[in-house]
C-alpha positions, 0 to 999 in steps of 0.5 A: 523511471518510477511507475506507480502501482495502485492497490485498492485497500479494503474497508477495514483499513479505514475503520480506525481514523488516524491509523490508515497508513499503519493498517495499509502497510499491514495489508500490503505485507501480502504483496512483498514486492510493493512499497507504500508511497502514499494513500490516495483516497481508497488506493495505496500508491506503491512502488514495485521493488525488484527482488533478485532471487 
């Protein structure tokens, strides 16, 4: 079952038009267990990836 997680993106992600997705991916590197699905307004809609240790 897919449960979307939403991460509020900082303002600098939207400073350069057309690069939002690339900059959001860069920001989400801080959350290695989240995978970007789409950008919805100022939120990144993500899927959580379970990592086994």
